[in-house]
C-alpha positions in Angstrom: -4.5 -26.6 -46.6 -1.2 -26.3 -44.5 -1.2 -28.6 -42.0 -1.1 -27.1 -38.6 1.5 -28.9 -35.9 -0.1 -30.0 -32.6 -0.2 -27.2 -30.2 3.0 -27.6 -27.5 2.6 -26.6 -24.2 2.7 -23.2 -23.3 5.7 -22.1 -21.5 6.5 -18.5 -20.3 9.8 -16.7 -20.7 10.5 -13.9 -18.4 11.7 -10.9 -20.4 14.8 -9.4 -19.0 13.5 -6.9 -16.6 14.2 -3.2 -16.4 16.1 -2.1 -13.3 16.9 0.6 -11.7 19.7 0.2 -9.3 20.4 2.4 -6.2 23.6 3.8 -4.6 24.2 2.4 -1.0 22.6 5.5 0.4 19.5 5.7 -1.7 16.4 4.0 -0.1 14.0 2.0 -3.0 10.3 3.2 -3.1 7.3 0.9 -4.0 4.5 3.1 -4.9 0.9 2.8 -6.7 0.4 6.2 -8.4 -2.4 7.6 -10.0 -3.4 9.4 -13.4 -2.3 12.7 -11.8 1.1 11.0 -10.6 0.1 11.4 -6.9 1.6 8.5 -4.5 -1.1 6.5 -3.2 1.1 4.3 -1.5 4.7 4.7 -0.5 6.6 2.0 1.3 10.4 2.4 1.7 13.1 0.0 2.3 16.2 0.5 4.5 17.8 -2.0 1.9 19.3 -0.8 -1.2 18.0 -3.4 -3.2 17.0 -3.2 -6.9 13.6 -1.5 -7.9 11.7 -3.8 -10.6 9.1 -0.9 -12.4 6.0 -2.8 -14.1 3.8 -0.2 -16.2 0.2 -1.5 -16.2 -2.4 -0.2 -18.7 -2.1 1.2 -22.1 -0.1 1.6 -24.4 2.6 -0.9 -23.7 2.1 -2.3 -20.1 1.3 -5.3 -18.6 -2.2 -6.1 -17.6 -3.2 -4.9 -13.6 -4.4 -8.5 -12.8 -1.0 -10.3 -14.0 1.1 -7.3 -12.2 -1.1 -8.1 -8.9 -0.8 -11.5 -9.1 3.1 -11.3 -9.4 3.1 -9.0 -6.4 1.4 -11.7 -4.3 4.0 -14.0 -5.0 6.7 -14.1 -2.3 9.7 -15.2 -4.7 8.8 -11.4 -6.5 9.8 -9.6 -3.3 13.4 -11.6 -2.8 16.6 -9.4 -3.8 14.4 -6.8 -5.6 11.5 -3.6 -4.9 8.8 -3.8 -7.3 7.4 -0.6 -8.4 4.1 -1.1 -9.8 3.0 2.4 -12.1 -0.7 2.7 -12.8 -4.1 4.1 -12.2 -4.4 3.4 -8.8 -8.5 3.3 -8.9 -8.1 0.6 -11.6 -5.6 -1.4 -9.5 -7.3 -1.0 -6.1 -10.3 -2.2 -8.2 -8.8 -5.3 -9.7 -7.1 -6.2 -6.5 -10.5 -6.2 -4.8 -11.9 -8.3 -7.6 -9.1 -10.5 -7.1 -9.1 -10.9 -3.6 -5.4 -9.4 -3.1 -4.5 -8.8 0.5 -1.8 -6.3 1.0 -1.1 -7.8 4.3 0.1 -11.0 2.8 3.1 -8.5 1.7 4.0 -7.4 4.9 4.3 -10.8 6.2 7.3 -11.3 3.8 9.0 -8.0 4.3 12.3 -8.0 6.4 12.3 -6.9 9.9 12.6 -3.1 10.6 12.6 -2.3 6.5 10.0 0.3 6.3 10.5 4.3 6.9 7.1 5.3 5.9 4.0 3.4 5.4 0.1 5.1 4.7 -3.6 3.5 5.2 -5.5 6.2 3.8 -9.2 6.0 3.8 -9.5 2.3 4.0 -13.1 0.9 3.3 -15.1 1.3 6.6 -17.5 -1.4 6.6 -20.0 0.3 8.3 -22.3 -2.2 9.5 -21.8 -3.3 13.1 -21.5 -7.5 11.9 -18.9 -6.4 9.2 -16.4 -4.2 11.5 -14.2 -7.4 12.1 -13.5 -6.7 8.4 -11.9 -3.5 8.6 -8.4 -3.4 7.8 -6.9 -1.4 10.9 -6.8 -3.6 13.9 -4.4 -5.2 16.5 -3.4 -7.7 13.8 -2.5 -5.3 11.3 -0.6 -3.3 13.5 1.4 -6.0 14.4 2.7 -6.8 11.2 3.4 -3.2 10.5 5.2 -2.8 13.9 7.3 -5.8 12.7 8.0 -4.4 9.0 8.9 -0.6 10.3 11.9 0.2 11.9 12.1 2.5 15.1 11.3 6.0 14.3 9.3 5.3 11.0 5.9 6.9 10.7 2.5 5.7 10.4 -0.2 7.4 8.7 -3.9 6.7 9.0 -6.8 8.7 7.3 -10.3 8.4 7.3 -13.8 10.0 6.9 -15.8 8.0 9.3 -15.9 9.2 13.1 -16.5 5.4 14.0 -13.5 4.0 12.0 -11.2 7.1 13.8 -12.2 5.9 17.3 -11.3 2.1 16.5 -8.3 2.8 15.0 -7.1 5.0 18.0 -8.3 1.7 20.2 -6.5 -0.5 18.2 -3.4 1.6 18.3 -3.8 2.2 22.1 -3.5 -1.7 22.3 -0.3 -1.5 20.1 2.6 -0.3 22.2 4.8 -0.3 19.2 3.0 2.6 18.2 3.1 6.4 19.4 0.6 8.9 18.7 2.5 12.2 17.7 -0.7 14.7 17.7 -0.3 17.1 20.3 -3.1 19.3 19.8 -6.5 19.1 18.0 -5.3 20.5 14.8 -2.8 17.8 14.5 -5.5 15.5 13.3 -8.1 17.6 12.2 -6.2 19.8 9.5 -4.6 17.9 6.5 -0.8 17.9 6.6 0.6 19.7 3.5 2.7 16.3 2.2 -0.5 13.9 2.8 -1.3 12.0 0.0 -4.6 12.6 -2.0 -6.8 9.4 -2.3 -10.1 9.7 -4.7 -12.1 8.6 -1.7 -10.9 11.7 0.7 -11.9 13.7 -2.4 -15.4 12.2 -2.2 -15.7 13.2 1.8 -14.6 16.5 0.8 -17.5 16.6 -1.7 -19.9 15.6 0.3 -19.1 17.8 3.4 -18.0 15.0 5.9 -14.6 15.6 8.2 -11.4 13.5 7.9 -9.2 12.5 10.4 -5.5 12.8 9.7 -3.9 10.5 12.2 0.0 10.2 12.6 1.8 7.5 14.4 5.6 6.8 15.4 7.0 3.1 15.8 8.8 3.3 18.5 
């Protein structure tokens, strides 16, 4: 039998990334897309930095766990924008399993660098003792206020009435945002360009009414 040499320490070599450079007027986009190619999270930057795209899953993508762990590293956001392409439901499930907190990314983004931000149908944590875990709170809004430029739009969506109420309370306590609604239909009716999520689809199937809240960074 051929003698097997001793195993050497594993060295990870980074392949040359495929980048799409933008011109000075273009705005790179970070997005998680579903199987139907509907944008779920879209964050735009005013800086024309290169976009590095990572495909997840089959046939030739990087594993979702690796992609998410990369996105959680601060060094991955220096001088570039990440674009994760794959099944949004799978990425979300993996993120929950890994304990990935998207708020960490907000802490690393430059001040006044976002044009729009979406928090659509987040986990409502319905039990009273768990409400402190809700994503939309004054702490998260402060991070968003730092990262969003004046005039940027923040969209929030939920099918839980109590969560909509606590969202409004948190935003009233954050003077950096102004509610743009002028009539009831502005938050009761779904805007035509509102990204759809599977949790919103579930709410529609089960007959629950949703709230569509839009705020402007002042």
